N, C-alpha and C positions, 0 to 999 in steps of 0.2 A: 504493500500500500504506500509506503514511504516513497518508493520509486515513482509511482503514479503521481503523487503529490508534488514531487520535485519537477516532473514534466509540466504540470499545470502551473506551478509558480514561475518556472522559466519562461513559458509561453506568455504568462501575464506580464512579466518584466519586459519581454519583447513587444507585446501589444501596446504597452503604455508609451513606447517610443515610436509607434507606427502611425503614419499619416493617412494614406488612402485606404478604402475598403479592400482593394485588390491586395495591398500590402498586408492588411490584417488577415485576409484569408490565407495568404502565403505563410504567415507566422503561425496560424492555427494548425497548419499541416506540417510545420517544421519541427523535427524532433532530434536535435543534436545531442550527442552523448560524448562523454570524456572517458577514454580508455587509458588506464595508467598501468605501467609496468612495475610490478612488485616482485620481480625475480631476484635471485640471490645476488646478482651483480649490483643491485641497487644499494647494497651494504658498503660499497666502495666509498671511501672518503673523498671529498672534493678538495683539490689542491689548488691554491692560488699563488701567484707570484707577486711579491711586493715591488715597489719602485726601486728598492735596493737590490732586487734580484733574489730575495729570499723566498723559499717555498714554504707556504703555510698550509697546514692541514686543517680543514674545517669540518663541517657536518658531513654525515654520510648523505648519499643521494636521496635515500628514503626519508631521512629527517628533513632535508631541504624541501622535498616534495610535499611533506605535510604542511610546511609553512606556506607553500604556494597555494595549496588547496584551501587553507584557512583564509588567505587573502581573497581568493575567488569567491568563497561563500559569504564573505563580508559584502560582496557586491551583487551577486546573482545566485540563483539556485541552479544546481548542476546535477544531472544524472550521471553517475560514475560507475564504471565497471573496472574491477581490478583483475589483472591476469598475472599468474605466478603466485608465489606465497605458499602457505601450507596446503591450501586446497589446489588440487590439480585442475579443477573446473573453475573457469572464470565466474565471478559473481558480482552482483550489485552491492556496493558498499556506501556507507555514509562517511567513513573515515578511512584514511590510508592505513592498510594493515602492515604487519611485519613483513619484511622481504625475505624470500627464500624460494628455492625451487627453480623451475624452468620458465620459459617465455611462450606460453600457448596463445599467441596473438590470434591465430586462425579461429580458435574457439571463442575468443572475446568478440571478434567481428560477427561471427555467426549468432551469438547471443544477442548482440545489439540489434541485428536485423530481425531476429525472432520477436523482439519487443518493440518493433516499429521505428527504429532509428532511421532517419533520412540522411544524416551525415555524421561524421565522426571527427574527433580530435584525438590523435594518438600521441602519447608522450612516452618515450622509451630510451633506454641507454644502450641497447644492443640488438643483435639479430634475433629473429623469432626462431622457435624450435623447428617450424615447418614453413619455410619461406614460400614455396610454390602454393601450398594450401592456403596460406594467408592471402596471397594475391588472388587466388580463385574466389575466396570468400569476399574479398573486396569487390570483385567484379559482380558477384551476386547481390551485394548491397545496393548497387545502382546509384549511390550518392557519393558526394565528395568526401575524401579523407584528407584532412590537414594533419601535418606531422610536426613534432618537436623532438629533435634529437638532443639528448642530454648526456651522451657518453663521450668517450675519448675521440678526438677528431681523427678522421681518416680511416675509421674502422668499417667493416662490412655492414654493421648495423646502420651506419649513416647512409651508405649507398642504398641499402634496402629501403629505408624510409623514403629516400628521395624517389626511388622507383615506384613505391606505393602511392606517393602523392601524384607523380606524373601519370600513373595508370588511371587515377580517378579524377583528374583535373583539380587536384587539391593544391595546397600551399605549404611550403616549408617555412616555419618561423624559427629564427635563430635566437632562442632564449637561453638564459643561463640560470642554473639552480643557485648560483652564488648571489643572484639578485632576484629574490622571490617576488618582490612587488612588481618589477618590470615583467617578469615571466607571467605572473598572474594576470596582469593587464593584457598581455598578448593572448593568453588563452581565453579571456573574456571576450576579446575582439573576435576570435575565431568562433566561439560558441554563439555569440549574438549577432555577428555581422555588423556591429555598430561602427560607424565611420570614426567616432572619437577614439575607439580603442583598436582600430584596424591595425594588425601587425605589419611590420615592414619585413617581408620575407620574399621568397621567390615563388612566383605563381607558375603553374604548369597547366598546359592545355592539351586536349586530345588531338590526335592526328587529323581528324576531320576538321577541327577548328583551324588548325594550322593551314590546311589545304584551302579553306575558305578565305583566310587572310591573304594567301598567295594569289588566289584568283582575283580578289578585290584589288590588290596591288597591280596585277597585270592589266585589269580593266582600266585603272587610273592611268597607267603608262600608255595604253592604246589611245585613251581620250586625249592625253597630252600630245601624242604624236599626230592625231587628226587635227588638233588645233594648230599645231605648227605648220602642217601642210596647207590649211586654209589661209593662214597668214601669208605664207609664201606665194600662194596663188593671187591674193589681193595685191601684193607688192608688184607682181608682174602685170 
């Protein structure tokens, strides 16, 4: 029941900032969900480098994620699914659980779809247990998946999340667990689509959209060429 209430409250938050009737109907059908990685690797400590070049060990990733979620819930209601942890099966949660186990992202996406999610925000620090199955579940979802990578730079997990976003027309947001307020604002922007909180990331588009853009560019070039020919004819 608490999950249904969270959906209602989130949609109410969105509706209060909605202008037209069409936008209101779109909000009513919109069911974003936040998928959080609570696998064992989230117990890794965050290391920052000071201006003097010293390496300082901070919170674990899971501790920092709890701060991020607290900041989010101070602003909007969010429906949240944890994957990993003590339970092999992903589950709806109100709080960020202890980190352990693997990374069954494919099961989390399937659970979100089962409960009517239309788009997802995935925050993870590594590669999923089953990459191909995760991509297949993403295709079945039929909605956008925005991603936030919080692991070590250059790893396979980062490449996978970029591919997942590209596959679904989603966005990558470059947030840092070391700055929970900034990361929280970015996640709120992804969940609500609000212009004030819109994250500065890299957008990905489907191949069909790319082809349409190319066709539009070609049409504009043809029109420009025709105009140049007409001007040349007038000069003669």
